[in-house]
ZAKOLBA-228234 format. One line per field, with one value per residue (C-alpha): residue number from 1; residue in one letter; y, x negated, z negated. Coordinates in nm, 4 decimals, always signed. Each point is the difference from the previous one (the first is absolute). Layout:
N
bagu: [NUM; ...]
vexke: [A; ...]
Y: [Y; ...]
X: [X; ...]
Z: [Z; ...]
***
This chain:
142
bagu: [1; 2; 3; 4; 5; 6; 7; 8; 9; 10; 11; 12; 13; 14; 15; 16; 17; 18; 19; 20; 21; 22; 23; 24; 25; 26; 27; 28; 29; 30; 31; 32; 33; 34; 35; 36; 37; 38; 39; 40; 41; 42; 43; 44; 45; 46; 47; 48; 49; 50; 51; 52; 53; 54; 55; 56; 57; 58; 59; 60; 61; 62; 63; 64; 65; 66; 67; 68; 69; 70; 71; 72; 73; 74; 75; 76; 77; 78; 79; 80; 81; 82; 83; 84; 85; 86; 87; 88; 89; 90; 91; 92; 93; 94; 95; 96; 97; 98; 99; 100; 101; 102; 103; 104; 105; 106; 107; 108; 109; 110; 111; 112; 113; 114; 115; 116; 117; 118; 119; 120; 121; 122; 123; 124; 125; 126; 127; 128; 129; 130; 131; 132; 133; 134; 135; 136; 137; 138; 139; 140; 141; 142]
vexke: [M; K; V; L; K; Y; L; T; L; A; L; I; V; F; I; T; F; Y; A; C; G; T; S; P; I; K; N; N; S; Q; T; K; E; E; P; V; V; I; K; N; D; S; L; E; Y; E; I; I; I; I; D; P; G; F; T; A; Y; L; N; S; I; A; R; P; V; G; F; H; S; Q; T; F; L; E; N; R; N; R; M; M; V; P; I; W; N; M; R; A; L; N; P; A; Q; F; N; L; N; I; Y; E; N; Q; I; D; Y; S; P; H; I; N; Y; G; Y; E; V; N; Y; K; L; F; N; Y; F; M; F; A; Q; Q; K; Y; R; M; R; L; G; S; F; S; N; I; N; R]
Y: [+10.6706; +0.1514; -0.0971; -0.3610; -0.0009; +0.1333; -0.2490; -0.2846; +0.1176; +0.0372; -0.3502; -0.1467; +0.1751; -0.1180; -0.3601; +0.0071; +0.1258; -0.2395; -0.2954; +0.0900; +0.0284; -0.3420; -0.1969; -0.3694; +0.0021; -0.0411; +0.2878; -0.1419; +0.2790; -0.1504; -0.3419; -0.0565; -0.1151; -0.2002; +0.1458; -0.1638; -0.1283; -0.0224; -0.2002; -0.2381; -0.1943; -0.1110; +0.3640; +0.1303; +0.2502; +0.1239; +0.2754; +0.0447; +0.1796; +0.1440; +0.1751; -0.0636; -0.1630; -0.1615; -0.3485; +0.0278; +0.1297; -0.2858; -0.2587; +0.1370; +0.2495; -0.0888; -0.2436; -0.3498; -0.1402; -0.1268; +0.2410; +0.2071; -0.1510; +0.0786; +0.1838; +0.2221; +0.0801; +0.0678; +0.2349; +0.1989; +0.0134; +0.1173; +0.2948; +0.0871; -0.0339; +0.2939; +0.2222; -0.1010; +0.0622; +0.3392; +0.1009; -0.1338; +0.2229; +0.3094; +0.0382; +0.3689; -0.0895; -0.3369; -0.1233; -0.1395; -0.2092; -0.1946; -0.0142; -0.0687; -0.2198; -0.0719; -0.3490; -0.1792; -0.1911; -0.0896; -0.1007; -0.2401; -0.2155; -0.2778; +0.0597; -0.2781; -0.0019; +0.0717; +0.3154; +0.1367; -0.0938; +0.1718; +0.3049; +0.0470; -0.0374; +0.2455; +0.2540; -0.0689; +0.0312; +0.3238; +0.1568; -0.0766; +0.0985; +0.3205; +0.0962; +0.0187; -0.1320; -0.1775; -0.0254; -0.0048; -0.3637; +0.0712; -0.1725; -0.3174; -0.2068; +0.0714]
X: [-30.0385; +0.3524; +0.0277; -0.0817; +0.2710; +0.2595; -0.1000; +0.0160; +0.3391; +0.1288; -0.1253; +0.1727; +0.3266; -0.0254; -0.0706; +0.2904; +0.2469; -0.1344; +0.0246; +0.3548; +0.1049; -0.1340; +0.1204; +0.0561; +0.3146; +0.3064; +0.2458; +0.3358; +0.1922; -0.0937; +0.1360; +0.3329; +0.2706; +0.2914; +0.3440; +0.2114; +0.3296; +0.2960; +0.2776; +0.2859; +0.0633; +0.3502; +0.1070; -0.2050; -0.1531; -0.3555; -0.2232; -0.3540; -0.2438; -0.3086; -0.1509; -0.3726; -0.0697; +0.3387; -0.1205; -0.2872; +0.2406; +0.2410; -0.2790; -0.1877; +0.1910; +0.3690; +0.1523; +0.0082; +0.3046; +0.2421; -0.1119; +0.3178; +0.3408; +0.1868; +0.2625; -0.2685; -0.1465; +0.3441; +0.0928; -0.3221; +0.0290; +0.3620; -0.1233; -0.3080; +0.1414; +0.2453; -0.2776; -0.2250; +0.2762; +0.0864; -0.3654; -0.0135; +0.2976; -0.1763; -0.3235; -0.0264; -0.0201; -0.1785; -0.2996; +0.1260; -0.3179; +0.0990; +0.3777; +0.0072; +0.3098; +0.3073; +0.0414; +0.3236; +0.0608; +0.3503; +0.0642; +0.2673; -0.2360; -0.2212; -0.3299; -0.1750; -0.2967; -0.2790; +0.1615; +0.0721; -0.3463; -0.1881; +0.2251; -0.0328; -0.3770; -0.0198; +0.1767; -0.2501; -0.2909; +0.1329; +0.0514; -0.3579; -0.1549; +0.1961; +0.0343; +0.3771; +0.2861; +0.3071; +0.1694; -0.0598; -0.1137; -0.2749; -0.2802; +0.1948; -0.2470; -0.2862]
Z: [-9.9372; +0.0135; +0.3661; -0.0861; -0.2717; +0.2444; +0.2691; -0.2505; -0.1246; +0.3570; +0.0849; -0.3054; +0.0874; +0.3627; -0.1017; -0.2472; +0.2608; +0.2615; -0.2386; -0.0982; +0.3631; +0.0954; -0.2990; +0.0761; -0.2169; +0.2172; -0.0132; -0.1129; +0.1708; +0.3359; -0.0899; +0.1730; -0.2364; +0.1304; -0.0708; -0.2690; +0.1348; -0.2356; +0.1565; -0.0507; +0.3199; -0.0955; -0.0488; +0.2922; -0.2406; +0.0442; -0.1365; +0.1289; -0.2312; +0.1656; -0.3023; -0.0449; -0.3322; -0.0545; +0.0962; -0.2475; -0.2663; +0.0636; -0.0206; -0.2993; -0.2157; +0.0357; -0.2452; +0.1511; +0.1770; -0.2630; -0.2741; +0.0324; +0.0675; +0.3189; -0.2071; -0.1539; +0.3433; +0.1515; -0.2845; +0.0386; +0.3790; -0.0282; -0.2051; +0.2083; +0.3526; -0.0352; -0.1383; +0.2902; +0.2548; -0.1486; +0.0376; +0.3557; +0.0844; -0.1391; +0.1999; -0.0902; -0.3683; +0.0142; +0.1996; +0.3306; +0.0321; -0.3111; +0.0434; +0.3731; +0.0077; -0.2038; -0.1399; +0.0865; -0.3237; -0.1106; -0.3607; +0.1268; +0.2079; -0.1362; +0.1793; -0.1858; -0.2326; +0.2510; +0.1424; -0.3477; -0.1283; +0.2821; +0.0049; -0.3758; +0.0200; +0.2873; -0.2192; -0.2813; +0.2463; +0.1530; -0.3423; -0.0922; +0.3337; +0.0567; -0.3691; +0.0097; -0.2094; +0.1266; -0.3390; -0.3726; +0.0103; +0.2540; -0.1908; -0.0763; +0.2042; -0.2414]
***
């Protein structure tokens, strides 16, 4: 009788693992996400973001275009870019996989609304995804 219990238990465990391994649900990690391009053609300025999940964040979680003014976005970006760049310059202290590149952002150039909107929202996304803070106003997008 004990042998039958163990065989039944083993069969249930095998079926469970087999069923989990052949689930018809598509694995989202295999879905290729297109990079988000932040650019201003008149300034010949371009940032390409290849961070999985940012497109979904931009389309579903981020405040809609027009919610914040360009001045608001510029002010926040002017505060977060130097923090980002400082971290990018210190790979021994900060994760090089997150802060791969510096961001060339001048407070004296008008990059336009779209560049500021996407850059600001990337900062909000990165703070949430990587559990970091780029300033005391980090959760302003909530």
